Each structure stands twice: as C-alpha cells, then as structure tokens.
VOGU-3710 file (C-alpha; in Angstrom, 3 decimals, decimal comma):
1> msatarksav> 27,662/20,274/26,791  27,843/20,675/23,022  26,914/18,323/20,172  30,046/17,028/17,926  30,293/15,919/14,512  33,691/14,119/13,557  34,829/11,751/11,126  35,000/7,883/11,953  34,888/4,811/9,761  32,617/1,861/9,570
11> sgfeavtldn> 34,079/-1,301/7,950  36,659/0,583/6,128  34,196/3,169/4,789  34,575/6,847/5,857  31,705/7,680/8,207  30,288/10,736/10,328  29,459/10,345/14,042  27,024/12,684/15,526  27,228/12,729/19,301  25,718/14,629/22,291
21> ariravvvps> 26,272/12,156/25,080  22,765/10,948/24,951  22,452/9,815/21,335  25,272/8,572/18,980  24,523/8,382/15,137  26,835/7,014/12,537  26,032/7,787/9,063  28,075/6,543/5,811  27,928/8,725/2,864  29,259/6,653/0,188
31> lggrlweltd> 26,923/4,074/1,074  23,650/5,417/0,078  24,110/8,192/2,899  22,663/5,531/5,346  22,594/5,491/9,211  24,412/2,711/10,355  24,073/3,050/14,097  21,782/4,955/16,468  22,457/4,435/19,944  20,655/5,418/23,294
41> lgrdrqwlwh> 23,830/5,887/25,312  22,045/6,052/28,520  20,462/2,757/28,356  23,324/1,094/25,988  20,667/0,402/23,389  21,771/0,183/19,682  18,424/0,351/17,596  19,288/-0,334/13,893  19,591/-3,663/12,529  22,380/-5,267/10,971
51> regvalaaas> 22,228/-8,480/8,968  24,289/-11,122/10,133  26,291/-12,837/7,363  26,089/-9,924/4,931  28,921/-7,614/5,062  28,775/-3,911/4,596  29,695/-3,162/1,319  28,916/-0,851/-1,863  26,335/-2,061/-4,303  26,440/-1,316/-7,941
61> pgsvydevwa> 22,997/0,016/-9,591  20,971/-2,839/-10,665  21,868/-5,007/-7,790  19,265/-7,148/-6,170  18,586/-5,577/-2,835  17,306/-8,746/-0,930  20,596/-10,545/-1,693  23,046/-7,441/-0,642  20,875/-6,108/2,125  23,441/-5,437/4,991
71> ggweelfpnd> 20,844/-3,235/7,414  20,957/0,100/8,481  18,346/3,257/7,929  18,050/3,765/4,469  15,479/5,627/2,074  13,633/4,336/-1,039  13,633/7,121/-4,158  11,943/6,712/-6,950  10,270/3,347/-6,193  10,085/0,162/-4,469
81> apgrfggrel> 9,342/-2,613/-6,610  11,618/-2,844/-9,894  10,200/-3,010/-13,354  9,180/-0,762/-16,281  7,124/2,291/-15,582  6,762/5,814/-17,496  9,458/4,588/-20,034  11,926/3,760/-17,766  13,407/0,274/-16,216  13,400/1,115/-12,674
91> ldhgewwtap> 15,956/-0,437/-10,209  15,094/-2,522/-7,236  14,272/-0,476/-4,389  15,174/2,664/-6,187  18,332/4,575/-6,744  19,059/6,134/-3,304  20,598/3,167/-1,666  23,246/2,617/-4,194  24,254/6,347/-4,822  27,323/7,633/-3,132
101> wsvaevsdga> 26,266/10,805/-1,182  28,659/13,868/-1,123  29,138/15,779/2,155  27,909/19,150/1,614  28,158/20,393/5,186  29,651/19,216/8,759  29,111/21,304/11,488  28,893/20,966/15,336  28,511/23,191/18,614  24,837/23,782/19,859
111> eavvrlvtet> 23,559/21,335/17,052  25,684/18,719/15,273  24,695/19,071/11,402  25,629/16,440/8,649  24,087/17,594/5,250  24,437/15,045/2,213  23,616/15,569/-1,316  23,412/13,496/-4,668  21,806/13,372/-8,154  19,816/10,292/-9,379
121> rltrarcske> 20,407/9,492/-12,741  17,622/6,981/-14,046  15,071/9,732/-12,884  16,636/12,789/-12,879  16,495/14,664/-9,592  18,628/16,592/-7,212  18,582/15,274/-3,812  19,512/16,093/-0,290  19,659/14,479/3,501  20,129/16,259/6,685
131> yrlgsgadtl> 21,009/15,147/9,868  20,670/17,302/12,831  21,381/16,377/16,867  20,766/19,066/19,208  23,038/19,602/22,537  21,471/17,464/25,265  18,720/16,525/22,928  16,745/12,989/22,988  15,633/13,560/19,267  17,355/13,177/16,037
141> yvsygvesle> 15,904/15,030/12,923  16,161/13,908/9,235  15,095/16,159/6,627  15,028/15,140/2,954  14,581/17,156/-0,393  14,184/16,076/-3,805  14,092/18,597/-6,594  12,874/17,549/-10,112  15,237/17,873/-12,722  13,128/16,063/-15,365
151> pepfhylfkv> 11,444/17,979/-18,370  7,860/16,208/-17,737  5,742/15,466/-14,674  6,560/12,269/-13,108  5,144/9,717/-10,561  7,308/8,620/-7,475  7,446/7,085/-4,291  9,581/7,900/-1,545  10,011/6,095/1,841  12,040/5,561/4,990
161> hlpialtpac> 13,319/2,340/5,187  14,387/1,861/8,844  15,068/-1,850/10,344  14,918/-2,300/13,972  17,233/-4,709/15,908  14,778/-7,035/17,933  14,441/-9,135/20,870  11,426/-11,020/21,724  11,184/-8,420/24,652  10,225/-6,084/22,234
171> rlaapggrvt> 6,944/-4,598/21,305  5,831/-2,781/18,194  4,016/0,481/18,746  1,456/2,579/16,371  -1,428/5,144/16,888  -3,967/2,953/15,285  -4,926/2,498/11,514  -6,354/0,395/8,883  -4,080/-2,837/8,342  -3,914/-4,708/5,085
181> avdpafgtll> -1,572/-7,362/3,871  0,813/-6,463/1,030  0,822/-10,022/-0,031  -1,549/-12,553/1,658  0,343/-15,254/0,132  3,639/-14,131/1,943  2,636/-13,854/5,656  2,073/-16,365/8,069  0,434/-13,999/10,949  -2,674/-12,518/9,570
191> pgpgpyswpf> -5,624/-14,701/9,371  -6,671/-13,288/5,948  -5,873/-10,189/3,708  -7,801/-7,727/5,977  -8,564/-4,852/6,323  -8,136/-4,895/10,194  -7,966/-2,293/12,780  -4,597/-2,016/14,571  -3,079/-3,867/16,481  -5,650/-6,839/16,060
201> argmrgaead> -6,337/-9,180/13,278  -9,324/-11,215/13,640  -10,082/-14,090/11,567  -13,643/-15,618/10,365  -12,962/-18,723/12,712  -11,719/-16,894/15,856  -8,049/-16,603/14,634  -6,356/-13,509/16,117  -2,877/-11,810/15,500  -1,756/-9,144/17,895
211> lrrvpepssg> 0,727/-7,160/15,820  2,465/-5,394/18,509  3,749/-8,874/19,743  7,088/-9,883/18,580  7,583/-13,794/18,147  10,897/-15,624/18,934  13,227/-15,990/15,726  12,556/-19,735/16,063  8,803/-18,958/15,109  9,668/-18,752/11,586
221> arefvyvsdl> 7,087/-16,114/11,378  6,652/-13,185/8,721  4,547/-10,596/7,502  4,325/-7,563/5,362  1,509/-4,857/6,091  0,194/-1,485/4,862  -1,319/0,799/7,502  -3,577/3,402/6,289  -5,899/6,008/7,983  -3,515/6,350/10,653
231> pagwcgvddv> -4,684/9,120/13,189  -1,209/10,459/14,089  2,084/10,377/12,289  4,202/8,020/14,325  5,427/4,555/15,057  7,995/2,836/17,119  9,122/-0,234/19,256  9,495/-0,599/22,965  12,204/-2,942/24,417  10,728/-3,975/27,659
241> qrgaafrlrf> 13,852/-5,649/28,789  16,040/-2,547/28,478  13,401/-0,077/29,503  14,332/1,640/26,268  11,569/3,053/23,636  12,209/3,995/19,953  9,715/6,640/18,074  9,831/7,520/14,738  7,458/10,716/13,721  6,842/11,707/10,390
251> dlgdlpflwl> 4,245/14,251/8,771  1,098/12,544/7,421  0,610/15,242/5,044  3,918/14,162/3,296  3,870/10,448/4,297  0,501/9,082/4,727  0,835/5,473/4,862  3,071/3,038/7,215  4,487/-0,114/5,598  5,784/-2,771/8,229
261> flayggwrgc> 7,901/-5,500/6,941  8,112/-7,823/9,916  10,845/-10,648/9,720  10,625/-12,880/12,556  13,081/-15,834/11,531  10,854/-16,587/8,445  12,219/-14,576/5,972  16,023/-15,476/4,869  16,608/-16,203/8,620  16,478/-12,175/9,416
271> ytavlepctn> 14,926/-10,949/12,859  13,884/-7,268/12,561  10,958/-5,112/11,690  11,272/-2,522/9,310  9,250/0,927/9,833  8,600/2,455/6,630  6,643/5,678/6,469  5,690/5,976/2,530  4,027/8,650/0,143  2,291/5,575/-1,940
281> mpkdlaeavr> 0,484/2,702/-1,289  0,526/0,087/-2,760  4,124/-0,751/-3,678  3,481/-0,962/-7,392  3,690/2,233/-8,971  1,326/1,825/-11,910  -1,185/0,493/-9,470  -0,415/3,588/-6,923  -1,296/5,644/-9,631  -4,287/3,918/-10,844
291> sgrsaslvpg> -5,626/4,259/-7,210  -4,771/7,960/-6,918  -2,236/7,180/-3,953  0,879/8,066/-5,766  3,392/11,047/-5,098  4,222/13,033/-8,443  6,489/15,997/-9,385  6,102/18,781/-12,055  9,495/19,965/-13,843  11,332/21,870/-11,220
301> grfetrvavt> 8,967/20,901/-8,452  10,380/19,822/-4,891  9,380/17,428/-2,178  10,609/18,069/1,120  9,960/16,259/4,530  11,370/15,821/7,833  11,272/12,821/10,280  12,288/12,674/13,930  13,518/9,862/15,847  13,035/10,036/19,605
311> lgglgalp> 15,128/7,664/21,931  13,686/7,668/25,573  12,770/5,466/28,523  9,888/2,929/28,346  6,374/4,566/29,116  7,960/8,122/28,597  6,895/8,293/24,862  3,384/7,733/23,464
//
C-alpha cells in the first residue's frame, strides 16, 4: 500500500494530509507550516493538543504568543523569550510560527513527502521543513534546515514545540537526565529549583514529585523544566488507557536539551505537556551565550537536523 499526500483543509485554511493507513498527519503551510493533526489510525489516538476556545487563525509578527496559541506542532527560531538582542528586537517565540510557508514539493507513492520553505526577515535566513511518511511506516520524519543570509555571525535558538493532548491516564517518558526549574516561582510540582535526576524531584523535608505522572486538570498544577545531560535523544508520552505510545526522537548533537512545559490546568486552564528538544539552555539568549550553551551560525552557515515521531503500542517502544 502506498503513502499518499493530498490537498485538504483545516478551519478554512489550505492543508496537506499525509496518510499511509497507519498514520495521518495534517500540515497547514500558511500557519507557520505547523502540523495540526497526528493520528495513530489503528488505535484511534490523535496526539496533538488543540487549545479549547482559541480558534486556529493567522497571527501577525509581533503577536503575543500566549494570547493566540491554538496548539499543533510548531518550531521556534531564532529565539523564545522576546526582547532586544544582537541589535534586534526579537519577537515573542521567534519568527517561524507567524511566517507563511510555501509548498515547494508534494509527492507520494512509496513515500509521501511535503517540503515547505520560507525566509525569515528580522534574522535573515532561508528555512526549510520537510515531512516524510513511508508506506506502511509507523514513523513520521521531519527535517529542518536554516541557512544564514546575515553578513555577520549570530547566536540563535532552535527548538521543537510539540504539545500533546493529554488525559490523566497518560505518563511522560524520558531516558533520564538532570532536571532544573526554568522559573521556580512559576511551578507548583517541584519542591525547589533543583537539580534533580529524572523522574523524581525530592525536597529537603521529604516532599517528592514524580514527573512521569500526569495530574487531573482539576489539580491546577503547572511546571516548566529543563532536562540536560540526557543519556539518549528521545522523550514521549504513554496513554495507558488507549494502549498507545508516542515517541519523539532527536539528535543530541543538534538538540542537547529537552524543555518540558507542563500545564495541568494551572496555566490559563490548559491541559497539555509540550515536548521541546532545543539547541539552547536557558531560554534567554543572552544568558545562554554567557553560559556557552547557545547555537550560532556564521554567514552562509547552515543548521540541519531531523526528528522522528513513532506511534506504537504501549510497551512496544522504549
């Protein structure tokens, strides 16, 4: 059976749907090239979170991300936190999510392919994003490219921003690593700023948090953490009730840090876990540069990486 790539639509926006009878993936090029749907067809499990009460819509550059975030799988480049850096006023959550992407290629057969391109303007770069789904495969591959068009070297951040649709029957999965709070004043789960060894965070007075556990939305819990010193490049979510597993794999040489934004009803009423493999730590670019943990590009230089999402049965994936 072949893999197909066909025109479709989402909320009135043109889309491209990749399908191989095991996985369906729906891409919306004009809205940051985001992946809006990723469904395990055999287990009837749609994995990508959509924000209740926020319509899927185009956002202008400079929009406040948290106000208009509708969900779906996006990426951030060249920054996360807005502010002045390197002589530029960087936009909230970067430039990719508001950029319209052009469809450069659509093909199908033994493999369905959708290739998108755009150019960022504030930090001048030629960018590409490519989705690949093989016939009969249980894995979607996503490749990224950023080519600098700047006349001088610059520092940047690149990260995947992948929100999972949760239920209390879900459990987070990671291979280990060193956990620290992004902002101790924000979170409600960790007993302190850390560091901790995944998945347990133990406090001085016996308090303990198991970060694999997903609380009920009524808990009002929230947390935002960095995971560094990962022993392997993967993370994911298990849905115990559905018997379904989601695994995101990435190259630690390109994306050495994993951020986890965990909203369990305690942030704007949202219920999601955002998986965020990233080039940088921390989120502030200037601080990442000072600590030697920021990506950079020389004029004409190119950043390339590929991630893979595998959808499978519970216990079948690490």
